[in-house]
KEVO-65695 format. One line per 2 residues: number of its first residue (from 0); their letters; for each residue x, y, z of C-alpha. Coordinates in steps of 0.05 Angstrom, whole numbers. Layout:
% residues N
NUM	a	X:Y:Z  ...
END
This chain:
% residues 414
0	mq	-577:331:-240  -543:309:-301
2	tr	-503:371:-351  -554:394:-399
4	sk	-592:396:-334  -552:448:-299
6	vi	-548:476:-366  -622:495:-368
8	ig	-629:512:-297  -561:561:-305
10	va	-595:597:-373  -660:606:-327
12	av	-623:633:-269  -613:688:-307
14	av	-668:696:-361  -718:708:-292
16	lg	-680:777:-288  -706:793:-354
18	sa	-775:824:-354  -830:800:-394
20	aa	-868:862:-401  -824:873:-468
22	ls	-867:804:-496  -931:832:-486
24	av	-918:903:-516  -886:863:-578
26	rg	-953:813:-583  -995:881:-578
28	nd	-959:883:-645  -1001:846:-699
30	rg	-942:826:-737  -916:773:-681
32	ve	-869:765:-625  -808:785:-653
34	vr	-762:726:-633  -692:694:-665
36	me	-691:640:-722  -652:594:-740
38	ev	-651:529:-780  -633:459:-758
40	tr	-566:446:-780  -519:384:-765
42	rd	-453:406:-715  -388:366:-686
44	lv	-406:368:-608  -364:354:-547
46	qi	-383:346:-483  -337:363:-430
48	vt	-333:358:-347  -301:422:-312
50	as	-264:419:-255  -212:453:-215
52	gn	-150:427:-172  -69:433:-169
54	ir	-6:412:-202  35:357:-173
56	ar	96:306:-188  74:237:-199
58	ra	122:218:-150  153:265:-96
60	vd	188:245:-40  184:266:37
62	is	252:264:63  253:268:143
64	sd	309:247:193  312:181:229
66	is	343:203:288  347:276:324
68	ak	401:313:318  442:397:306
70	va	442:402:228  518:422:220
72	av	507:434:146  454:445:87
74	lv	486:424:19  425:437:-26
76	ee	387:499:-46  311:496:-59
78	ge	290:493:-135  358:458:-147
80	dv	363:383:-192  393:341:-146
82	sa	409:261:-158  405:197:-136
84	ge	459:184:-71  482:256:-69
86	vl	496:293:-3  439:331:19
88	ir	456:345:92  498:334:144
90	ld	483:323:217  523:336:283
92	pa	558:266:285  587:279:360
94	qy	543:236:403  536:173:340
96	qa	601:171:336  608:158:414
98	gv	562:106:405  601:81:350
100	sr	661:75:398  625:49:450
102	aq	600:-17:413  667:-17:383
104	aa	686:-24:452  644:-72:469
106	ls	658:-120:414  731:-118:434
108	qa	714:-143:501  662:-199:476
110	ra	713:-222:427  772:-219:484
112	ge	720:-264:526  705:-317:468
114	aq	788:-328:466  785:-339:536
116	qr	727:-396:533  761:-434:475
118	an	827:-424:517  790:-465:576
120	ll	760:-514:528  814:-546:499
122	qa	843:-541:566  783:-588:584
124	rr	789:-631:527  863:-641:541
126	nl	858:-661:606  792:-716:584
128	dr	841:-743:535  899:-753:592
130	fl	853:-786:636  830:-834:595
132	al	898:-849:565  922:-859:631
134	rg	858:-898:645  876:-942:575
136	rd	949:-963:608  922:-980:667
138	sl	852:-971:696  876:-964:770
140	lv	905:-892:757  852:-856:745
142	st	787:-868:772  717:-858:743
144	qq	703:-800:785  756:-769:753
146	id	740:-790:688  670:-757:691
148	da	692:-693:722  728:-679:670
150	rt	675:-702:615  636:-646:657
152	sv	689:-591:645  694:-604:573
154	ev	604:-588:575  614:-529:615
156	ae	671:-502:577  636:-514:513
158	aa	569:-480:541  613:-431:559
160	ls	642:-421:493  579:-418:462
162	sa	552:-358:508  613:-322:494
164	ef	609:-326:412  526:-303:423
166	gv	561:-251:463  607:-230:402
168	nq	535:-225:357  505:-184:406
170	aq	566:-143:402  571:-139:333
172	ag	495:-119:321  503:-70:372
174	ld	567:-36:336  520:-44:274
176	es	470:-12:303  517:47:321
178	ad	541:42:255  474:55:219
180	rm	459:104:272  516:149:253
182	sk	502:134:172  441:165:189
184	tv	478:239:201  488:236:122
186	ir	428:246:91  426:224:15
188	ap	373:232:-44  344:171:-54
190	md	323:186:-128  339:241:-183
192	gk	282:306:-189  289:368:-152
194	it	285:400:-85  215:430:-89
196	rl	211:434:-11  263:466:37
198	ni	250:466:106  316:472:156
200	eq	362:524:163  433:508:191
202	ge	436:509:264  378:480:275
204	tv	357:419:309  326:359:271
206	ii	274:311:312  240:247:300
208	gt	174:229:294  128:191:343
210	mn	61:161:349  20:227:364
212	np	83:271:339  101:277:268
214	gs	174:284:263  209:347:224
216	li	200:346:146  269:368:128
218	lt	255:376:41  215:347:-15
220	is	241:314:-74  195:310:-132
222	dl	214:284:-202  169:335:-246
224	sl	186:281:-311  117:272:-299
226	ve	68:320:-276  -10:313:-251
228	vv	-65:349:-245  -107:326:-187
230	vq	-178:358:-194  -243:351:-151
232	vd	-306:338:-188  -376:328:-165
234	et	-411:263:-162  -458:283:-209
236	dv	-405:289:-265  -363:233:-238
238	pe	-404:165:-281  -383:209:-340
240	is	-308:210:-342  -273:145:-359
242	lg	-204:119:-351  -168:154:-415
244	ds	-216:207:-432  -177:271:-461
246	td	-159:339:-428  -148:398:-434
248	ir	-110:432:-375  -104:516:-355
250	id	-48:534:-310  -63:603:-278
252	af	18:605:-278  5:598:-354
254	pt	-55:643:-386  -45:641:-455
256	rt	-25:560:-458  -63:504:-463
258	fs	-38:433:-431  -59:368:-453
260	gr	-70:300:-417  -105:245:-404
262	vt	-146:214:-347  -103:161:-298
264	ei	-147:161:-236  -221:161:-210
266	gn	-231:160:-138  -277:97:-106
268	sa	-298:146:-48  -306:218:-41
270	ir	-251:267:-18  -294:285:47
272	pp	-355:228:62  -415:249:88
274	sq	-388:205:155  -332:259:167
276	qt	-371:325:155  -411:362:212
278	ag	-478:345:228  -525:380:206
280	qq	-481:413:150  -483:373:89
282	aa	-432:396:42  -415:378:-35
284	id	-386:302:-44  -330:314:-90
286	fe	-283:252:-123  -216:260:-140
288	vv	-193:254:-215  -116:251:-232
290	it	-95:267:-299  -32:264:-335
292	ld	2:317:-370  30:303:-432
294	pt	109:308:-438  127:398:-443
296	ea	172:443:-439  141:496:-386
298	pl	171:505:-314  119:471:-279
300	rp	118:476:-200  72:427:-151
302	dl	6:466:-128  2:514:-186
304	sa	-81:520:-190  -110:487:-254
306	ta	-173:475:-293  -181:419:-332
308	dv	-235:404:-388  -244:334:-398
310	vv	-282:308:-447  -330:256:-437
312	er	-352:246:-502  -366:269:-569
314	rs	-409:267:-643  -404:282:-701
316	sv	-453:307:-746  -509:312:-713
318	la	-576:351:-704  -559:412:-646
320	vp	-598:455:-637  -569:524:-591
322	ii	-581:513:-508  -621:563:-507
324	al	-677:541:-544  -685:488:-509
326	tv	-751:499:-455  -802:455:-418
328	re	-867:448:-406  -909:411:-370
330	pd	-943:357:-420  -1011:370:-393
332	ds	-1007:431:-421  -961:448:-460
334	vt	-988:507:-483  -978:550:-414
336	av	-911:567:-406  -869:552:-349
338	ap	-802:564:-325  -746:510:-336
340	tg	-733:504:-261  -798:462:-257
342	sg	-780:396:-211  -833:342:-241
344	ed	-793:291:-267  -846:286:-332
346	dv	-842:358:-349  -828:357:-430
348	eg	-763:387:-461  -770:417:-529
350	vf	-766:469:-573  -815:513:-615
352	rv	-811:503:-682  -833:557:-728
354	ed	-897:535:-779  -935:586:-820
356	rs	-907:645:-779  -930:603:-711
358	vv	-898:569:-666  -911:498:-645
360	ft	-885:459:-588  -851:407:-597
362	pv	-826:356:-551  -746:325:-571
364	dv	-706:282:-541  -637:305:-525
366	gi	-566:266:-523  -503:307:-505
368	ag	-492:378:-487  -441:415:-528
370	qe	-410:490:-498  -457:520:-532
372	yf	-515:469:-569  -541:400:-548
374	ei	-546:349:-589  -622:326:-604
376	th	-642:250:-618  -715:259:-631
378	gi	-764:306:-644  -744:353:-712
380	ae	-713:342:-770  -657:380:-808
382	gd	-679:451:-848  -730:450:-788
384	ti	-734:523:-763  -736:540:-694
386	vv	-747:585:-641  -672:606:-613
388	gp	-676:665:-574  -685:723:-537
390	yq	-701:675:-480  -748:704:-434
392	ri	-792:707:-494  -778:641:-506
394	rq	-805:621:-435  -869:659:-448
396	lt	-888:626:-515  -955:582:-523
398	dg	-970:544:-585  -1005:584:-646
400	da	-967:646:-626  -951:690:-691
402	vk	-877:698:-689  -838:746:-729
404	rl	-758:744:-743  -724:795:-694
406	dg	-689:843:-745  -625:893:-727
408	pq	-567:883:-671  -619:855:-622
410	nq	-621:798:-666  -551:777:-636
412	an	-574:776:-564  -600:726:-518
END
């Protein structure tokens, strides 16, 4: 449903509550139906799409623990500004310090074993060299079997040394792992920002997440130097919005201020697609649109409620008629009053133009919809006089009805 159609239906819903009896009474007067009239003029129009949502920081980091431990100290408070690298929370390091000690002992043991195997290799090589020297002086002093055994001893010693070196590397990796786990008992800020959520207290125990169970969310840091508004836009309005469209934003926490921004992201899929909806309960299809706010000194916070008016089209100096003046008639029976809720695709949109104190239904082509006026691209000319209310009388008018200008305070009523 296009924007202007929704506007027409909305106006019609209100108008239906009015009574047509007043029109019949006025028609009984020979002077004609009393209506409001207005000359068609040129105006500047702005078409907007309005959507609601919430404030969020462009960048926010949820911090969880990589280890399970008791909280030893909380060094920050919610709302506090922090710098990258600053210590936020300390966890009890006792069990992880013990792990580091065990890993250090294992590394020392592995290095001692490596030294022993290196000495064994040195001894084996010396024995081989001695046998070879004796064989060189007299082949009868050393047998071939002895030399082969000495060479085998060297190869065995080399393999044992290589194994010992791998053992040292393994022990070093174990120490590095233990040291890394130990370092995670100190939680630091990953970036500059503000603590926007703090979910932990000293003495509580944090746990790590698993595949099916999320871990403890300790705190959230938000960079509020760049703030966004995330709004939900109906599927009928999404095609009207483009990247870069300007917006006026109203935030409930600041009722007297209006903020500005631009559309920076438009969702490509529905927030809740039909496949995820309950069978038989078709919900509205909305898309997420992200608006980046222009810099402001206002103390904005994540999750504040906001309403955005996205400017999707502008027209300067165009023919325009009040929204209330536009009505719908069937093409084959234009003189019969038809409520503007008719669903026929061939229904004709038009206005009642005043000629010689009577009205003529005039079809028009409609452009964009402003807040109070529709753009008219074809059908009427500047300076034409049209009927602009009251609406319950517009919906009962027929071609040729005599009309007169509504005087007095009622002339301001729709």
